[in-house]
C-alpha positions in Angstrom: 103.1 115.8 77.9 106.0 115.7 79.9 106.1 116.1 83.2 108.4 118.7 86.3 110.7 115.6 87.4 111.9 117.2 90.2 108.4 117.4 92.4 106.7 114.4 90.2 105.5 111.4 91.7 102.6 109.2 90.7 102.1 107.6 93.7 101.6 103.7 93.8 99.3 102.4 90.1 98.4 99.5 90.3 99.5 97.1 87.2 97.6 94.7 85.7 99.3 90.8 85.5 99.7 89.2 82.0 99.7 85.6 80.1 98.6 84.4 83.6 100.8 85.5 86.2 98.4 86.3 89.6 98.4 88.5 92.2 100.6 86.5 95.7 97.7 86.7 98.9 98.5 88.7 101.1 101.3 90.3 99.4 101.5 93.9 98.6 99.6 94.6 95.3 101.6 94.6 91.8 101.9 98.3 91.3 104.6 101.1 90.4 105.6 104.6 91.6 107.0 107.1 89.9 108.7 109.8 91.9 111.5 112.2 89.8 113.0 109.9 87.6 113.2 107.1 90.0 110.3 104.3 88.7 110.1 101.1 91.9 107.9 98.7 91.3 106.6 96.6 94.0 104.4 92.9 94.7 104.5 89.7 94.0 103.1 87.2 91.4 102.5 83.3 91.3 103.4 82.0 87.8 100.8 80.2 85.4 102.2 76.9 85.7 105.8 75.3 85.4 107.4 78.0 83.6 110.4 77.9 80.7 112.1 80.8 79.6 111.0 84.3 79.2 107.1 85.3 79.7 106.2 88.9 80.2 104.3 89.2 83.8 102.7 93.0 83.4 104.1 96.1 81.4 104.2 99.5 81.9 102.2 102.3 80.7 102.8 104.9 78.3 100.9 107.4 80.5 100.4 107.7 84.3 96.7 107.6 85.2 96.9 111.6 85.3 98.1 111.8 82.0 102.3 112.1 82.1 104.1 110.5 80.4 106.4 107.9 82.2 107.9 105.0 82.9 109.4 103.8 80.2 113.2 103.2 80.2 115.4 104.2 77.3 117.6 100.7 78.0 117.2 96.9 78.8 117.4 97.0 83.0 117.8 93.6 84.3 117.8 92.8 88.1 118.1 90.0 90.3 114.8 89.2 92.4 114.0 86.8 95.5 111.4 84.2 94.1 110.1 80.5 95.4 110.2 77.3 94.0 107.1 75.5 93.8 108.3 74.2 97.2 109.9 76.8 98.9 113.2 76.7 98.4 115.0 80.3 97.4 115.7 81.1 94.3 117.3 84.5 92.4 116.1 84.8 89.3 116.5 87.7 86.3 113.5 90.7 86.0 113.8 92.3 82.8 112.4 96.1 82.2 112.3 96.3 78.3 112.1 99.5 76.8 108.4 98.9 75.6 107.5 98.2 79.0 107.2 95.3 79.3 108.1 93.7 82.7 109.6 89.4 82.1 111.2 86.9 84.0 114.4 85.7 82.5 115.6 82.0 82.2 113.7 80.3 85.1 112.4 76.8 84.7 110.2 76.6 87.6 109.1 78.8 89.9 107.0 79.0 92.7 106.3 82.8 93.0 108.5 85.9 92.3 108.9 89.4 94.3 109.3 92.8 91.8 109.5 95.2 95.4 113.4 95.5 94.9 113.6 96.5 91.3 114.0 100.3 91.4 115.8 102.2 87.8 115.9 106.0 86.8 114.6 107.2 83.6 117.0 108.6 81.1 116.3 112.1 80.5 
């Protein structure tokens, strides 16, 4: 089942953190929203301790809760996101959204939190 991209909106749909990532308290919950052909993420996460290399934070589902096909991209998308080290120093980091729906942090050695709230991409038609 597809959807009419001109009018479709999913509303904010919760995502479940994976691999020990946890929701940062006091921040918007980890979730995604599909509006037309645009997918947007929001939320901040705490890592599962000291990180090395790439680690999947969450996975976009293949279907929305109402059964519409979404929101995985056709290509790999990379975004610069805001993060903080464990001692509170601001740090830019890369968030990668893969065609299989995985959302991963790329190439960070140590991190105290990361925000996904600026991650937005357009689905290929």
